[in-house]
C-alpha positions in Angstrom: 156.4 -116.1 44.9 159.9 -116.1 43.4 162.8 -115.3 45.7 166.2 -113.9 44.9 169.2 -116.2 44.8 170.5 -115.1 48.2 167.2 -116.0 49.8 167.0 -119.3 48.1 170.6 -120.1 49.4 169.7 -119.0 52.9 166.6 -121.1 53.1 168.3 -124.2 51.7 171.1 -124.0 54.3 169.5 -122.7 57.5 166.0 -124.2 57.9 167.1 -127.2 60.1 169.4 -125.1 62.2 166.8 -122.4 62.9 164.0 -124.9 63.7 166.2 -127.1 65.9 167.5 -124.1 67.8 164.3 -122.5 68.9 162.3 -121.1 65.9 158.8 -122.4 65.7 158.2 -124.3 62.5 155.1 -122.3 61.6 156.9 -119.0 62.3 159.7 -120.2 60.0 157.3 -121.1 57.2 155.2 -117.9 57.5 158.1 -115.5 57.8 160.1 -117.0 55.0 157.0 -117.2 52.7 156.6 -113.5 53.2 160.1 -112.6 52.1 161.2 -112.3 48.4 164.4 -110.4 48.8 167.3 -110.9 51.1 167.2 -107.1 51.9 163.9 -107.8 53.7 165.1 -110.7 55.9 166.2 -108.7 59.0 163.1 -106.6 59.2 160.7 -109.5 58.7 162.3 -111.6 61.5 162.5 -108.6 63.8 158.7 -108.1 63.3 158.0 -111.7 64.3 160.5 -111.5 67.2 158.4 -108.5 68.4 155.4 -110.8 68.8 157.2 -113.0 71.2 158.9 -110.1 72.9 155.5 -108.5 73.6 154.1 -111.7 75.0 157.2 -111.9 77.3 156.9 -108.3 78.5 153.1 -108.8 79.2 153.8 -111.9 81.2 156.6 -110.2 83.1 154.3 -107.3 84.0 151.7 -109.8 85.2 154.2 -111.6 87.4 154.4 -114.8 85.4 158.2 -114.8 85.3 158.9 -118.2 83.9 156.4 -117.7 81.1 158.0 -114.3 80.4 161.5 -115.9 80.3 160.4 -118.5 77.8 158.8 -115.9 75.5 161.8 -113.5 75.8 164.3 -116.2 75.2 162.5 -117.2 72.0 162.4 -113.5 71.0 166.1 -113.3 71.5 166.7 -116.3 69.2 164.4 -114.6 66.5 166.3 -111.3 66.8 169.5 -113.3 66.6 168.5 -115.0 63.3 167.3 -111.6 62.0 170.8 -110.3 62.2 172.4 -113.6 61.1 175.0 -112.8 58.4 173.0 -109.7 57.5 176.3 -107.9 57.1 175.5 -105.7 54.1 173.5 -103.4 56.4 175.5 -103.2 59.6 173.3 -100.6 61.3 170.2 -102.7 60.8 172.1 -105.8 61.8 173.4 -104.3 65.0 170.0 -102.9 66.0 168.6 -106.5 65.8 171.5 -107.9 67.7 171.0 -105.4 70.5 167.4 -106.5 70.7 168.5 -110.1 71.0 170.8 -109.2 73.9 168.1 -107.0 75.6 165.5 -109.8 75.5 167.8 -112.5 76.7 169.1 -110.3 79.5 165.5 -109.8 80.7 164.9 -113.5 80.7 168.1 -114.6 82.5 167.1 -114.5 86.1 163.7 -116.0 85.5 164.8 -119.1 83.6 164.9 -122.5 85.4 167.7 -122.8 86.3 168.6 -119.1 86.1 171.5 -117.7 84.2 174.1 -115.3 85.4 175.5 -112.7 83.0 179.2 -112.5 83.4 182.1 -110.5 82.0 185.5 -112.0 81.3 188.6 -109.7 81.1 190.4 -110.0 77.7 193.0 -107.7 76.2 191.9 -104.7 78.2 188.2 -105.1 77.4 185.5 -107.6 78.3 183.9 -110.7 76.8 180.3 -111.2 77.6 179.1 -114.6 78.8 176.4 -116.6 80.5 177.1 -118.9 83.5 174.4 -121.5 84.3 174.5 -124.0 87.0 172.4 -127.2 87.0 169.5 -127.1 89.5 170.6 -128.1 93.0 174.2 -128.6 92.0 177.1 -127.9 94.3 180.4 -127.0 92.6 179.6 -129.1 89.4 182.0 -129.6 86.6 181.7 -126.9 83.9 181.9 -126.8 80.1 182.8 -123.7 78.1 180.7 -123.3 75.0 181.9 -121.2 72.1 179.8 -120.2 69.1 180.7 -120.3 65.4 181.1 -117.7 62.7 177.8 -116.0 63.2 176.2 -117.7 66.1 176.2 -116.2 69.6 175.5 -117.2 73.2 171.8 -116.3 72.8 171.4 -119.1 70.2 173.1 -121.9 72.3 170.3 -122.9 74.8 169.0 -125.8 72.7 172.6 -127.2 72.5 173.2 -126.4 76.2 170.2 -128.1 77.9 171.3 -131.8 77.6 174.6 -130.9 79.4 172.7 -129.2 82.2 170.4 -132.1 82.6 173.4 -134.4 83.2 174.9 -132.1 85.9 177.3 -130.0 83.9 177.4 -126.2 84.4 177.8 -124.2 81.2 179.8 -121.0 80.5 178.6 -119.7 77.1 180.9 -116.9 75.8 180.9 -114.5 72.9 184.6 -114.6 71.9 186.5 -112.4 69.4 184.4 -111.7 66.3 181.3 -113.4 67.9 178.1 -111.8 69.2 178.8 -109.0 71.6 182.5 -109.6 71.0 182.4 -108.8 67.3 182.5 -105.1 67.7 185.6 -104.9 69.9 187.6 -107.8 68.5 188.1 -109.4 65.1 187.8 -113.1 64.5 190.9 -114.7 66.0 192.5 -117.9 64.6 194.6 -118.6 67.7 191.5 -119.1 69.8 193.5 -120.6 72.6 194.2 -117.1 73.8 190.5 -116.2 74.6 189.9 -119.7 75.9 192.8 -119.2 78.3 191.1 -116.1 79.6 187.9 -118.0 80.0 189.7 -120.7 82.0 191.5 -118.1 84.1 188.0 -116.6 85.0 186.8 -120.1 86.0 189.8 -120.6 88.2 188.5 -117.7 90.3 184.8 -118.9 90.3 183.9 -120.7 93.5 180.5 -121.9 92.1 182.1 -124.6 89.8 184.7 -127.4 90.1 187.5 -125.8 88.1 189.5 -129.0 88.1 186.9 -130.5 85.7 186.5 -128.2 82.7 185.2 -129.3 79.3 185.2 -127.3 76.0 182.5 -127.3 73.3 182.4 -125.5 69.9 180.0 -125.5 67.0 180.7 -124.9 63.3 183.6 -122.5 63.2 183.6 -123.0 66.9 184.2 -126.6 66.0 187.6 -125.4 64.9 188.1 -123.0 67.8 187.5 -125.6 70.5 189.9 -128.3 69.2 192.5 -125.5 68.4 192.3 -124.2 71.9 192.5 -127.7 73.4 195.7 -128.3 71.6 197.4 -125.6 73.7 195.2 -125.1 76.8 195.9 -128.2 78.9 193.6 -127.3 81.7 190.8 -128.6 79.4 189.9 -132.1 80.3 187.7 -133.0 77.3 186.6 -131.3 74.1 183.7 -131.5 71.7 184.1 -130.2 68.1 181.0 -130.0 65.9 181.6 -129.8 62.2 184.6 -127.4 62.3 187.0 -126.8 59.5 190.5 -128.1 59.5 191.8 -125.2 57.5 189.3 -122.4 56.9 191.2 -120.8 54.1 191.4 -124.1 52.1 187.6 -124.1 51.9 187.2 -120.5 51.0 186.1 -120.8 47.3 183.5 -123.4 48.1 181.7 -121.4 50.8 178.5 -119.6 50.2 179.0 -115.9 49.4 177.1 -114.9 52.6 179.5 -116.9 54.7 182.5 -115.3 53.1 181.2 -111.8 53.5 180.2 -112.5 57.1 183.8 -113.7 57.8 185.1 -110.5 56.1 183.1 -108.3 58.4 183.7 -110.3 61.5 187.4 -110.3 60.8 187.4 -106.5 60.4 188.9 -106.9 56.9 188.3 -104.2 54.3 188.3 -106.4 51.1 187.4 -109.9 50.1 191.1 -110.6 49.2 192.2 -109.5 52.6 189.6 -111.8 54.2 190.7 -114.7 52.0 194.3 -114.3 53.3 193.1 -113.9 56.9 191.1 -117.1 56.6 194.4 -118.9 56.2 195.3 -118.1 59.8 192.5 -120.3 61.0 194.2 -123.7 60.7 195.2 -126.9 62.5 198.1 -127.5 60.1 201.7 -127.6 61.0 201.4 -130.0 63.8 198.6 -128.2 65.7 196.1 -131.0 65.5 198.7 -133.5 66.8 198.9 -131.5 70.0 195.3 -132.3 70.9 195.8 -134.8 73.7 192.6 -134.6 75.7 189.6 -136.8 74.9 187.9 -135.5 71.8 184.4 -135.9 70.5 184.0 -134.9 66.8 180.7 -134.7 64.8 180.1 -134.1 61.2 177.3 -134.6 58.6 178.3 -136.3 55.4 176.0 -134.0 53.4 177.6 -130.9 54.9 177.8 -128.2 52.2 179.6 -125.7 54.4 182.5 -127.7 55.9 183.5 -130.9 54.2 183.1 -134.0 56.4 186.7 -134.9 55.5 187.9 -132.0 57.6 186.5 -133.6 60.7 188.0 -136.9 59.7 191.4 -135.3 59.3 191.3 -133.8 62.8 190.3 -137.2 64.2 193.2 -138.9 62.3 195.8 -136.4 63.5 194.8 -135.8 67.2 197.1 -137.6 69.6 194.5 -138.3 72.3 191.5 -140.6 72.3 188.9 -139.6 69.7 185.2 -140.5 69.3 184.2 -139.7 65.7 180.5 -139.6 64.7 179.7 -139.1 61.0 176.0 -138.8 60.3 175.5 -140.2 56.8 172.4 -138.1 56.0 173.4 -135.1 58.2 173.8 -131.6 56.9 176.0 -128.9 58.5 176.3 -129.8 62.2 173.7 -132.5 61.4 171.0 -130.1 62.6 168.6 -132.0 60.5 169.3 -135.0 62.7 169.9 -133.6 66.2 168.6 -136.7 67.9 171.5 -138.6 66.5 174.1 -136.8 68.4 173.0 -134.1 70.9 172.2 -136.3 73.8 175.0 -138.7 73.0 177.6 -136.0 73.1 176.3 -134.8 76.4 176.6 -138.4 77.8 180.1 -138.5 76.5 181.1 -135.2 78.1 179.5 -136.2 81.5 181.5 -139.4 81.5 184.8 -137.5 80.7 184.1 -135.1 83.6 183.5 -137.9 86.1 179.7 -137.7 86.4 177.6 -140.9 86.9 175.4 -142.1 84.0 171.8 -140.9 84.1 
């Protein structure tokens, strides 16, 4: 079965990410084998998501709440990947996204440990987030987790678990241009502003130790987190995963789907307008030098989305202590080699936030 060029590009870039973040390998193989055209991507993944959703709803009706939560969380991930960069059909994309939100919200109170849905005031509106406390913890340290260009809080559980296991609470937030925040707010290069709102919210949260706050970001979030840490000094430690140093400088080398997703998430009308707007996402002009908190940076040397040299440059320019991990055979975010860095980064953050080794 021959596939169109967009499908071929999608499969070559996303397989490790999807499988390492909650998509069953057999589901991935079967669904992708059934799709020839990119136009059919969203519907095909929504159909498979519906299988897991139905299992979850059946279990919930039967009183098996934990089983239901696991099925519904998986369905949310599938619906999320159904809408992933599917920006040429915004109505279909948004419908899939709302199903991801619906399924995850049903799962939240039944997960172990449970998740609280929270809302963070920002510019007269609200940013949606998930607060999750480690089981049995009393006022644990907390780490803010910010998604990338087209990831969202519903996708972050696989990244989150190692931190919870080490005693760190997590606050996963859809910021401007991300997940539920993409409709009210465009992508924002000065991400220190939404992070300041997130930290302000934590300052009023009695369930966590707000004197020990970490920050984590993945892909474009790997730019957002270090950028925010440069200005928001209430952050004690920061993890940046495969983020660009200057998003605009990489524009012409990015896949077309990535550029178009950025255009839509930035609320730009034309590609040229988006290209110019991309230049506002930068650590140039002395910004990187203002990162003074401990910094953990990860990149894959085979990354075809963000050059590994971008991560090296951030490491070279930051003024605080830096732990740099370059995975020689790693793709974007080294999701093809998650065992090389996911647990290690959690160990590092736990140590920065004053937790004992486990």
